[in-house]
Every structure is written in structure tokens, then in C-alpha cells.
RODRENNU-849442 format. One record per residue (C-alpha): residue in one letter; residue number from 0; x, z, y. Coordinates in steps of 0.001 Angstrom, whole numbers, plus 500000, padded with zeros to 6 digits. Each point is the difference from the previous one (the first is absolute). Last residue first. Layout:
# residues N
PT vexmar rovex     xx     zz     yy
PT      A   NUM      X      Z      Y
...
***
This chain:
# residues 582
PT vexmar rovex     xx     zz     yy
PT      S   581 787663 314584 865434
PT      L   580 501728 501313 503355
PT      S   579 496801 502013 501139
PT      L   578 500009 501521 496274
PT      K   577 503268 501608 500471
PT      E   576 499575 500931 503463
PT      A   575 496883 501726 498648
PT      Q   574 502061 501782 497038
PT      N   573 502229 501424 502254
PT      P   572 503600 498582 501302
PT      E   571 502868 501602 499034
PT      H   570 501560 501017 503478
PT      H   569 502914 497839 501199
PT      E   568 503092 502100 500825
PT      E   567 502101 498236 497512
PT      L   566 499016 496896 501315
PT      T   565 501774 500370 503092
PT      A   564 503273 499761 498231
PT      S   563 499271 496316 499717
PT      L   562 503159 498220 498012
PT      R   561 498547 500438 496491
PT      F   560 496677 498901 501404
PT      V   559 501037 496726 501288
PT      E   558 502227 499465 496975
PT      D   557 496866 500392 497823
PT      L   556 498054 497873 502244
PT      T   555 502401 497058 499138
PT      T   554 502444 498009 501904
PT      E   553 500313 496479 501490
PT      G   552 496440 498940 499428
PT      V   551 498608 500036 503763
PT      Q   550 498096 502687 499677
PT      A   549 502648 502314 498624
PT      L   548 502058 498750 502649
PT      D   547 497522 501628 502574
PT      L   546 499604 502777 497761
PT      A   545 504000 501194 500595
PT      C   544 499089 499422 503652
PT      L   543 497552 502459 500013
PT      E   542 502100 502468 498046
PT      L   541 502560 499720 502477
PT      P   540 497753 500767 502826
PT      R   539 499209 497299 502770
PT      Y   538 500968 500696 503813
PT      S   537 499481 497359 502598
PT      K   536 496832 501431 501363
PT      S   535 501665 503507 500543
PT      K   534 496932 502258 499226
PT      R   533 502079 501209 496873
PT      A   532 502830 500678 502066
PT      A   531 497856 501999 502904
PT      A   530 498467 502417 497008
PT      T   529 503666 500526 498565
PT      F   528 500949 500808 503515
PT      G   527 497293 502298 500616
PT      A   526 500146 501896 496683
PT      T   525 503783 500259 500432
PT      D   524 499956 501828 503466
PT      D   523 503486 500559 500913
PT      R   522 498885 499493 503716
PT      R   521 502843 497783 500483
PT      L   520 498916 497676 496708
PT      A   519 496143 500142 501288
PT      D   518 501439 498269 503485
PT      L   517 501820 497631 497637
PT      M   516 497003 498985 497975
PT      A   515 497806 499609 502482
PT      E   514 502687 497824 501861
PT      N   513 500600 497626 497295
PT      M   512 502706 500030 497434
PT      E   511 499721 497073 497327
PT      L   510 499655 501022 496490
PT      L   509 500604 497236 497524
PT      E   508 499048 500092 496326
PT      Y   507 501700 498313 497018
PT      V   506 499263 499030 496734
PT      G   505 503154 498050 498632
PT      M   504 500357 498136 496832
PT      R   503 500750 500027 496271
PT      G   502 500762 497757 496990
PT      K   501 497906 499351 497122
PT      Y   500 497173 501885 498915
PT      G   499 497604 499806 497048
PT      T   498 502473 502276 497834
PT      N   497 499998 497452 496502
PT      S   496 503906 499891 500985
PT      C   495 499047 498004 503306
PT      Q   494 500951 496384 498421
PT      Y   493 498463 500413 496655
PT      C   492 496759 501054 500807
PT      G   491 497915 502846 501501
PT      T   490 496309 499646 500634
PT      G   489 500820 500373 503871
PT      K   488 497138 500721 502307
PT      V   487 498328 498781 502863
PT      Y   486 497017 500626 502538
PT      P   485 498362 496989 501231
PT      I   484 497816 501367 502917
PT      S   483 496552 498217 499641
PT      S   482 498290 503215 499186
PT      D   481 500587 502045 502679
PT      L   480 501043 503004 498936
PT      A   479 502745 500264 502745
PT      S   478 497553 500012 502386
PT      P   477 499770 504004 499574
PT      Q   476 503359 500672 500970
PT      M   475 502326 502913 498731
PT      T   474 497049 501855 498683
PT      R   473 497913 497060 498550
PT      L   472 503213 498737 498553
PT      W   471 500569 503293 497916
PT      I   470 496371 499976 498811
PT      R   469 500301 496548 498842
PT      E   468 503206 500737 498207
PT      Q   467 498338 502649 498233
PT      E   466 497149 497616 498975
PT      S   465 502403 497458 498878
PT      P   464 501679 497177 502417
PT      N   463 498699 496262 498378
PT      Y   462 502502 497788 498855
PT      T   461 502325 497298 501096
PT      D   460 502834 498480 497881
PT      K   459 503635 500677 500425
PT      C   458 501979 498390 497173
PT      N   457 502674 497894 501588
PT      E   456 500059 501377 503454
PT      C   455 500933 503311 498844
PT      V   454 498406 502672 502338
PT      K   453 502435 501064 502941
PT      R   452 501195 503658 499840
PT      I   451 499802 502341 502805
PT      L   450 502609 501009 502473
PT      R   449 499212 502612 502827
PT      Q   448 500329 499865 504039
PT      A   447 499903 501986 503053
PT      V   446 501135 498430 503045
PT      I   445 500224 502245 503357
PT      G   444 499839 499135 503384
PT      L   443 501632 500572 503318
PT      L   442 501002 503459 499841
PT      A   441 502208 501174 503038
PT      S   440 497763 502018 502663
PT      A   439 497629 501214 497221
PT      V   438 502268 501621 497881
PT      L   437 502291 501415 502599
PT      Y   436 496549 501450 501786
PT      P   435 499543 501724 496634
PT      E   434 503058 501628 499801
PT      A   433 501305 499249 496581
PT      G   432 499969 503052 497575
PT      M   431 499846 498322 496745
PT      D   430 496228 500307 500506
PT      V   429 499981 497965 502997
PT      L   428 501703 497388 498013
PT      R   427 497308 500307 497346
PT      M   426 497507 499455 502357
PT      A   425 500843 496144 500756
PT      S   424 500455 499487 496373
PT      S   423 496399 501123 498762
PT      I   422 498699 497283 501914
PT      S   421 502031 497332 498420
PT      D   420 499454 500837 496375
PT      N   419 501384 502270 496943
PT      T   418 502728 501225 501426
PT      H   417 503823 499659 499233
PT      L   416 501601 498793 503181
PT      T   415 502168 497219 501008
PT      S   414 502010 498891 503203
PT      L   413 500601 497649 502647
PT      V   412 501094 500616 503420
PT      L   411 499950 497870 503005
PT      H   410 502373 501447 503013
PT      G   409 499257 500278 503369
PT      T   408 500125 503840 500592
PT      M   407 496795 500908 498670
PT      A   406 500680 498673 496476
PT      A   405 503320 501975 499892
PT      R   404 498180 503049 500991
PT      L   403 497312 499560 496875
PT      G   402 503118 499032 497914
PT      I   401 501655 503501 501142
PT      E   400 496808 502153 499084
PT      V   399 499106 498255 496802
PT      T   398 503820 500755 499036
PT      E   397 499818 503530 500951
PT      Q   396 496550 500703 498472
PT      D   395 501044 498677 496640
PT      R   394 499645 497465 497375
PT      M   393 499143 496703 502265
PT      E   392 501307 497490 497617
PT      G   391 502286 496861 499822
PT      V   390 500616 500327 503911
PT      L   389 500658 496179 501554
PT      I   388 501095 499767 503203
PT      V   387 499542 497196 502405
PT      D   386 501577 499311 503271
PT      P   385 503083 502257 499312
PT      D   384 502907 500775 502521
PT      Q   383 502091 501599 497499
PT      R   382 499567 503617 501145
PT      L   381 496107 499929 499106
PT      S   380 501537 499562 496495
PT      A   379 502116 503028 500086
PT      R   378 496444 502530 500462
PT      L   377 498303 497475 497198
PT      V   376 502958 500376 497562
PT      T   375 499874 503750 500745
PT      A   374 496211 500262 499619
PT      F   373 499687 497952 496489
PT      D   372 502997 502316 498415
PT      L   371 503373 499111 499898
PT      G   370 501164 504034 499445
PT      V   369 502725 498751 497224
PT      K   368 497796 500541 496785
PT      T   367 497013 498836 502073
PT      N   366 501649 496548 499849
PT      I   365 497402 497536 501915
PT      Q   364 500989 496185 499358
PT      V   363 500322 498391 503647
PT      Q   362 499345 496483 500663
PT      T   361 501045 498053 503023
PT      I   360 498210 496700 499961
PT      R   359 501548 496515 500610
PT      P   358 499445 498844 496166
PT      L   357 497487 502743 498137
PT      R   356 500987 501658 496411
PT      Y   355 497127 501021 498332
PT      E   354 499375 503361 498677
PT      V   353 501827 502365 502268
PT      P   352 499162 503213 498113
PT      D   351 498984 502019 501870
PT      E   350 499971 497903 503300
PT      A   349 501196 500732 503599
PT      T   348 499818 496382 501796
PT      I   347 501350 498670 503165
PT      I   346 498886 496578 501889
PT      K   345 501748 498679 503052
PT      V   344 497824 497487 501222
PT      E   343 501650 496513 501556
PT      P   342 501323 498522 496992
PT      K   341 496688 500205 498403
PT      N   340 498336 501850 496869
PT      L   339 496459 500943 501597
PT      E   338 497644 498103 497853
PT      S   337 502412 500537 496868
PT      L   336 499595 503853 501120
PT      A   335 496313 499597 499720
PT      G   334 500486 498634 496440
PT      Y   333 502335 503015 499263
PT      L   332 497406 502516 500669
PT      T   331 497277 498082 497854
PT      T   330 502265 499843 497187
PT      T   329 500981 503940 500424
PT      K   328 496381 500727 500302
PT      G   327 499238 498474 496349
PT      S   326 497701 502403 498483
PT      G   325 502850 501449 497632
PT      T   324 500142 503545 501544
PT      P   323 496570 500955 501582
PT      G   322 498773 498402 503277
PT      T   321 500855 499690 503899
PT      V   320 501699 497756 502381
PT      L   319 500553 501205 503251
PT      I   318 500577 498172 503533
PT      M   317 501625 502618 502789
PT      G   316 500194 498310 503491
PT      H   315 502660 497454 502042
PT      P   314 500277 496701 500516
PT      R   313 496584 498740 498472
PT      S   312 501042 496832 497612
PT      V   311 499043 502604 497074
PT      L   310 496368 500461 501190
PT      T   309 499175 496372 500345
PT      R   308 501318 499195 496417
PT      F   307 497585 502403 498622
PT      R   306 497109 498685 502207
PT      D   305 500959 496291 498703
PT      R   304 500382 501933 496336
PT      I   303 497081 501628 499916
PT      A   302 497685 496621 500718
PT      A   301 502468 498220 497668
PT      P   300 499336 502274 496816
PT      M   299 503498 501612 498836
PT      G   298 501264 497707 497392
PT      T   297 503540 500984 500498
PT      A   296 501584 496639 500383
PT      D   295 498439 499306 503688
PT      L   294 501535 503368 501052
PT      N   293 503408 498892 498927
PT      L   292 501944 500776 496803
PT      M   291 503808 500578 500124
PT      G   290 501952 498060 497292
PT      E   289 498039 498526 496750
PT      T   288 503316 500496 497976
PT      Q   287 500063 504090 500852
PT      D   286 497476 500893 497159
PT      L   285 499826 503544 499953
PT      L   284 499929 501644 496178
PT      R   283 499283 503634 500385
PT      M   282 501443 502089 497021
PT      V   281 498815 503432 498312
PT      V   280 502092 501484 497502
PT      S   279 499660 503253 497957
PT      E   278 502625 501998 498804
PT      G   277 500060 501635 496418
PT      Y   276 497307 501635 497900
PT      Q   275 498752 502521 502534
PT      V   274 500474 498228 503274
PT      P   273 502919 499562 502248
PT      M   272 499596 497690 502646
PT      T   271 501242 496308 501037
PT      S   270 498971 497966 502688
PT      V   269 501413 496590 500681
PT      R   268 498967 497385 502405
PT      V   267 500751 496660 498380
PT      D   266 500494 496695 503061
PT      I   265 499307 496882 498096
PT      S   264 501516 496610 500744
PT      R   263 497956 497363 498297
PT      G   262 501726 497239 497915
PT      K   261 498426 501256 496517
PT      V   260 501151 503643 500746
PT      R   259 502676 500739 502538
PT      I   258 501093 503593 500289
PT      N   257 500377 502282 503019
PT      F   256 500494 503555 499700
PT      R   255 498652 503168 501179
PT      G   254 500373 504402 499960
PT      D   253 498025 502860 499605
PT      Q   252 501027 503287 497854
PT      P   251 497666 502353 498413
PT      V   250 501773 503428 499272
PT      R   249 501273 501028 496143
PT      K   248 501470 496841 498558
PT      E   247 503234 500101 502085
PT      S   246 502782 498445 498223
PT      I   245 498718 496163 500767
PT      N   244 500750 500586 503576
PT      L   243 498346 497314 501825
PT      G   242 501248 496834 501120
PT      S   241 496894 497867 498895
PT      M   240 501451 497754 497499
PT      L   239 501455 502915 498320
PT      K   238 496720 502128 499972
PT      L   237 498001 496809 498798
PT      R   236 502397 499914 497214
PT      L   235 499688 503770 499303
PT      V   234 496455 499860 499927
PT      V   233 499920 497150 497637
PT      A   232 502476 501954 497561
PT      A   231 498287 503348 500237
PT      N   230 496432 498066 499016
PT      V   229 501334 498316 497214
PT      R   228 499570 503098 498071
PT      K   227 495713 499509 499991
PT      E   226 500504 497025 497981
PT      K   225 496270 500105 499139
PT      M   224 499561 497368 503383
PT      V   223 496513 499653 501510
PT      H   222 498554 497848 502660
PT      E   221 497952 501296 502705
PT      Q   220 498081 498024 502825
PT      L   219 499597 502254 502908
PT      V   218 497564 498926 502772
PT      G   217 500496 498984 503995
PT      D   216 500087 496217 499326
PT      I   215 502791 500393 497271
PT      R   214 501821 503474 499641
PT      Q   213 502220 499499 496919
PT      R   212 500092 502974 497078
PT      I   211 502440 500460 497514
PT      R   210 499886 502573 497879
PT      V   209 502657 501621 497810
PT      V   208 498780 501499 496866
PT      S   207 500004 503505 497937
PT      E   206 500013 502616 502157
PT      D   205 499615 497842 503195
PT      P   204 502423 498258 502275
PT      E   203 498841 498084 502997
PT      I   202 501304 496567 501404
PT      H   201 497588 499405 502953
PT      I   200 500311 496518 501456
PT      D   199 498193 498974 503444
PT      S   198 498515 497003 502094
PT      A   197 499554 497916 496569
PT      R   196 499134 496032 500716
PT      A   195 499645 499732 496240
PT      Q   194 503134 497344 500053
PT      V   193 502067 502787 501814
PT      A   192 499457 502912 497956
PT      D   191 500374 497539 496581
PT      E   190 503621 499270 501984
PT      F   189 500661 503404 500582
PT      I   188 499563 501634 496436
PT      S   187 501769 497021 498545
PT      Q   186 503205 500550 502166
PT      L   185 499603 503760 499043
PT      L   184 500136 499518 496460
PT      R   183 503040 497294 500589
PT      V   182 501942 502195 501513
PT      V   181 499179 503011 497515
PT      P   180 500714 497483 497209
PT      A   179 503637 499393 501503
PT      E   178 500793 496184 500307
PT      S   177 500327 499511 503321
PT      D   176 502317 503386 500378
PT      D   175 502597 498686 498001
PT      G   174 502305 502332 500764
PT      S   173 498084 503502 499449
PT      T   172 498239 502079 502418
PT      T   171 497056 500559 498365
PT      L   170 500887 500657 496385
PT      D   169 503184 502045 501499
PT      A   168 497427 502058 501926
PT      L   167 497630 500189 497384
PT      D   166 502668 501388 497427
PT      F   165 498837 503562 499461
PT      A   164 496424 498690 498656
PT      D   163 501545 500857 496248
PT      E   162 497612 498497 496995
PT      G   161 500688 496185 500805
PT      L   160 499497 498708 503458
PT      E   159 500132 496684 498903
PT      D   158 496910 500540 497872
PT      E   157 497799 501189 503034
PT      L   156 501508 496811 502072
PT      E   155 499341 497640 497184
PT      E   154 496154 501512 499989
PT      A   153 499363 500200 503769
PT      I   152 501399 496185 499923
PT      N   151 497213 499103 497802
PT      S   150 497551 501944 501859
PT      I   149 501073 498483 503291
PT      E   148 499742 496322 498432
PT      D   147 496547 500989 498652
PT      T   146 498831 500865 503572
PT      R   145 501884 497227 502160
PT      R   144 496479 498061 500909
PT      Y   143 499913 496210 498944
PT      V   142 496386 499669 500394
PT      M   141 499625 500783 503939
PT      D   140 503112 498865 501025
PT      L   139 499194 496797 498158
PT      T   138 496340 499743 501305
PT      D   137 501318 500068 504036
PT      L   136 502147 496950 499086
PT      L   135 497048 498148 498044
PT      E   134 497960 500458 502529
PT      S   133 501909 498635 502539
PT      E   132 500939 496966 497751
PT      R   131 496882 498776 499642
PT      V   130 499066 499584 496250
PT      V   129 499959 496557 497930
PT      A   128 499234 500109 496197
PT      L   127 502520 499314 496754
PT      K   126 499340 499385 496286
PT      V   125 503030 501559 498089
PT      T   124 500511 499907 495846
PT      Q   123 501957 502824 499246
PT      Q   122 503522 501269 500129
PT      L   121 500030 501912 502934
PT      I   120 503407 499290 501238
PT      R   119 500749 496216 499010
PT      V   118 496092 499265 500873
PT      M   117 500997 501917 503794
PT      E   116 503343 497776 500241
PT      D   115 498321 496604 499102
PT      Y   114 497146 500979 502385
PT      A   113 502788 501008 502914
PT      F   112 501698 496825 499575
PT      I   111 496753 497944 500023
PT      D   110 499086 501132 503548
PT      M   109 496615 498642 500215
PT      P   108 498144 502856 499943
PT      D   107 501281 501285 503170
PT      T   106 498217 503142 500920
PT      M   105 499840 500751 496234
PT      G   104 497561 502067 498204
PT      V   103 500523 500139 495990
PT      L   102 497493 499971 497396
PT      L   101 501067 500499 496629
PT      E   100 498970 498320 496866
PT      G    99 499635 501727 496514
PT      Q    98 496284 499491 499966
PT      Q    97 499305 501826 503620
PT      E    96 502784 501573 501657
PT      S    95 499770 501377 503909
PT      L    94 501518 499930 503306
PT      V    93 503704 499600 499801
PT      I    92 501764 499453 503225
PT      A    91 501922 497805 501745
PT      R    90 502018 499422 503135
PT      F    89 503148 498916 497961
PT      R    88 502321 501974 501554
PT      R    87 497665 503092 500063
PT      A    86 498600 499641 496748
PT      N    85 503646 499349 498448
PT      A    84 501464 503391 501652
PT      E    83 496607 501697 499229
PT      P    82 500291 499092 496154
PT      L    81 497160 498297 498319
PT      R    80 498467 501874 497097
PT      K    79 499374 502348 503030
PT      V    78 496554 498281 500996
PT      L    77 498971 500455 496545
PT      D    76 500230 503735 499527
PT      N    75 498670 500396 503372
PT      D    74 497082 498437 499325
PT      F    73 498309 498238 503613
PT      Q    72 496743 500083 501441
PT      F    71 499479 497516 502652
PT      H    70 498431 499829 502925
PT      R    69 502862 500286 502197
PT      L    68 501849 497274 497695
PT      Q    67 497813 497010 501134
PT      V    66 500781 497681 497293
PT      F    65 499911 496016 500401
PT      P    64 499285 498477 496755
PT      I    63 501776 497102 498834
PT      N    62 499176 496374 499762
PT      L    61 503550 498995 501662
PT      Q    60 498053 497821 502649
PT      K    59 496824 502759 500416
PT      S    58 502728 503082 500043
PT      L    57 502263 498086 502183
PT      L    56 497265 499053 502603
PT      N    55 498732 503877 499918
PT      L    54 503408 501734 500730
PT      L    53 500498 497224 503149
PT      R    52 496437 500852 501166
PT      D    51 500544 503892 499548
PT      E    50 503419 499818 501945
PT      D    49 498608 498184 502776
PT      V    48 502228 496894 501039
PT      Y    47 502090 498732 503059
PT      G    46 500273 503551 501593
PT      L    45 503885 499996 499452
PT      D    44 500120 502833 497902
PT      I    43 497618 498015 497224
PT      L    42 502092 497178 500430
PT      T    41 503215 501776 499369
PT      K    40 498348 501901 497000
PT      G    39 499277 496409 498078
PT      L    38 503245 498614 500599
PT      K    37 501992 502612 498536
PT      R    36 502351 502345 502081
PT      G    35 503309 498583 500668
PT      S    34 499835 500666 503884
PT      R    33 501549 497339 501321
PT      K    32 498718 497474 496789
PT      Q    31 496884 501257 500898
PT      E    30 499774 499351 503446
PT      Q    29 501164 496427 499648
PT      L    28 497126 499722 497058
PT      A    27 497055 501605 502420
PT      T    26 500993 497687 502927
PT      S    25 499929 497145 497497
PT      L    24 496488 501186 498316
PT      Q    23 498657 500468 503452
PT      E    22 500858 496409 501528
PT      E    21 498321 498716 496446
PT      S    20 497140 501878 501072
PT      I    19 498248 503108 498070
PT      V    18 496735 500595 498228
PT      G    17 499111 496730 499615
PT      N    16 499141 500006 496294
PT      Q    15 502932 497751 499415
PT      I    14 502081 501314 502351
PT      L    13 499919 503470 498149
PT      L    12 500462 498618 496861
PT      D    11 502975 497931 501108
PT      G    10 501521 503087 501633
PT      I     9 499665 502250 496787
PT      R     8 501767 497546 497940
PT      I     7 498765 500153 496419
PT      K     6 502103 500576 497156
PT      K     5 498040 498973 496672
PT      K     4 497824 502679 499060
PT      P     3 501102 503879 498993
PT      E     2 500459 500331 496107
PT      S     1 498093 501762 497557
PT      M     0 502206 500609 496502
***
């Protein structure tokens, strides 16, 4: 069997090649002794050597290939021949098989113990390659999904339920909870969702199957379980975890609980709803591990971020963040609160629900069943001597008017609206019954935002827009047809699950009030306000901000057109226009 070359001291190798000095090696050895990490990783973390240079040296010295995993096409069955626990422990992954030999990528190909263990487990000749640790860890998360495990546990749970489904409560509250199949099934579902970076989990009973769908980068991906009877057991367990009424199956219920998955603290918001074949459950996953975001971490462009930061530093007035559900409004508002959260500033929030728990901030959970609505909390908050008030949503005339008066009387009020863009938001307040002069006196600015998918960096490639896309581009911005602009598209690869997209980013427009806009607001002049807003030098519509991202290769034109509501209003070009674009 193939074996690693004789033991090489990484430090000596780097000194011989003039990469590090004796002093740097001595410092790294001391740090290694303190931290317990491997020397190569320690040298990289200290900045003494570049990871690629170190791996290339090892590749040359050991006469083994250096494989870049981001460009590698994996065979699922082949990879899983090395169990996940061993792959993570040894920092290794099976890459390919040729003539009875397995090529295995390792971050440390000189680890003799790991090599011997892999040969024992794989029972086959093993040849080694060297890979980047960062790429390996990302790849392991993508390769070792829990879909097979979920199906196997679901089968086990179906068998255990037998013909009688009335013992579900006994089954799901048995003494040895950790071994109950329903608990292991849920654990696998949550682990798979966290690995796949899902924001929501949908559990939906159908006539003959149960569908588990995960929202990844804003798009649902489906896994089907044939064991339809496990749905009742899963829903019951989730209700118990959420503190909901397990005997009530006729009305929707909402709850929440916290779990730890892969060392991360995840807040889970649960919503149940009776449907034709049982109860449907949707869970929103909120990762509490990262703590509160600041504005710099939201991804807001620097120019807009600086103007927005100036707005939230004002002592009083109202600032709105608008967009549909799931557009990242809460993240932006919490980013603003992180800027304002200081010992000398009193902040009160009214939220439905409270998504992230924030230190030093008084957070109130809305409960309409007992009359604790936004207007009631807002009115009470004004007697709590606040400097800043965050209202989760402007839902009715009373809340709007109290918020506007609070903004006029020395408080900074932050809130959200469900509108399409920033221009329509100001007039929406008037439509909701607020006096135009109140809106004009209190409103400072409006942020409108959306989330769009980022093109996968691993498989993105340049392409020429189609004829229809060129027609749209001409309507949006004629200069966007410049042939030198490198538009990109994802071809689909292992890392992005063949979607061409990986991750999401925000698109923002910021409308700051000026005298012309405020004058139109006072007169309740919608057309005048719209015209004044579009003439504002600092205003740039959402679709053009998204187009800017497509022109620098961050996203695709498909995402820009999906975002742009104005495209639906564009006329179908006539034949002369089509010819002029050809």
C-alpha cells in the first residue's frame, strides 16, 4: 500500500526554502505548545507563511498533488466511504478512485496515525493529496448532508409506531429521550439545516408523504419522506419543546425554543397550522451565536451606510426601513441599534416577535390576546423616559400617529413598513390616516431593501445577455449594454447544489427628506413627492443598485430582473426596437 514519505519537519523545510526565519519558528513553536494546534496551522495564523505557499512546498517535497477542492467534482458514494466523524477528525476527504487506489485529500499528509487509520477503515490502497483546510471544512458540510440519515430514522420511527398511533405521547416523552427515534430525527433535521445554511424549515404532511423543505438563500429545497405517519410524532415533539398545547390541533399556534446544533445556539420560532392531512409546521432558525450585527456587517454599501449612520445619530425624528417579509429589515434595524446602544442611551423596542435578545435594551413582546399591541406599548414607552424607540411595524393609524408625535417631541423612532420602495412609504403613512403635516414634520429618511442571491464564486462564468435581457437593460439603463461589462452566471457545481448561487446579499436604496419632498408631503401631493424624490441627487432606485452589483460580478441579471417590480410595467418592444438592439 502507498505510504506517506518519511517524516519531514515542516519548520526545517520552511527554513531551508527561506520562507521563515529561526526566530519565527521559535515563536511559532512556543505558540503551538500553548494552543495545541499543529505547527503548520500556527505558522499560517501568525502570518509567517501563506497557506498556498506552504501547501505547494509540501506537495513538491512529498511528491503528491495539491488539489483545489473548490474546482473538484465529487462522487457522493465514494466520499461517504470514509465516515463523517473520521473525515472531520483526520481532516480528510476521498477524492477519486483509479485502478483500485483511492486518492484522499488531507490538510496534513504527514499525519502517519491518520493515514494508518484511514487505510484500516477504507480497506484499500490509499494515495494522498494535499488540500486547503478552509476549503475542506466547507466541502465536508456540503458533502455529508443528513438526508439519508433522516430517511433511515424516519423508517425506524414508522416501524416503532406500529399500527396504533395513539401511543405517540408515550413514545415522545419516554424516559430515555435522547434515544427516541423522533428526537434523533429532529436532531438530524436541524443539523442538516444548519449545515446547509437554511433560514427556515417547513414540515408539510401530504396524502401519502411528508415533505421537509428548507429555505436556502431564499429558495426552498425539498426532501420527501414516504413515512407519512411520522408527521404526528414530529409535530407533537415540537409542540412539547415549544410549550404549546399538544391536545389542540384545530387552531394555529406559535411558540419558540432554543437548541444547540454543532456548537451554535439556535433560536427556533415555531408556527403550527391545521391542514388537510394533519398539521403543518414552519420553523424560522435564528443563529444567536454571532451576537448582534453592527451596520458594517450588514453588507450595506459604504456610501449608503455613512448616510444612514448620520440619520440614526439624529436626536429625534422617524426613520423607516421598508420591504417585504424576509428582506432583512430586522437585521438593518438591529444594526442601527448596535450603533446607538450605549450606557447613556435608553432604548425600548416593541417587537412581534422578539427575534434577538439584546443587552441593555428594554424589549417588549407584543401580545394582542391581552391587549398589548404596538400602540399600547408605544404609548407606555413614552412614560419610560426613552431616547430611542423601535416599533416592530407600523400596522395601523393609531400606532403611526403616536410614533410620529413621539418623533416630534424629542425621541428617535425606528420602525418598518411593508412597502415596495422608499418613495411609496412616505405616502403610505398618509394613506393610513396620518396627517400630512405630521409626516412632513417627523420623517427623516426611508431605507428600502431586498435580499438577492449571490452568484457562486466557484462556478461563475461570464456570458452575453440574451436578446430579451438586452431589451430590459436598455429600458433600465442604456449604458448597461456596454460590451465591456462582464456579466456573470453560475453554471452549477457541488458547492452550490447546482443552483449557481451561494449566499445572499442586501440591495438598498435610501431616500433622505429634502425641502421639496417635505413641501409635497404637507400638500398631500403624491405626484409632486415622487417627482421631487426622483430628482434628489442622492437617490438611486433599488433595481439600479442591484444592476450595479450585477455589473461587478456579484450577482446575475436574472436576480436583478426578479427584484425589479418596474419590469412588469415595461412595454413589449416592437420589431424596430428589437432590430435596433441587434
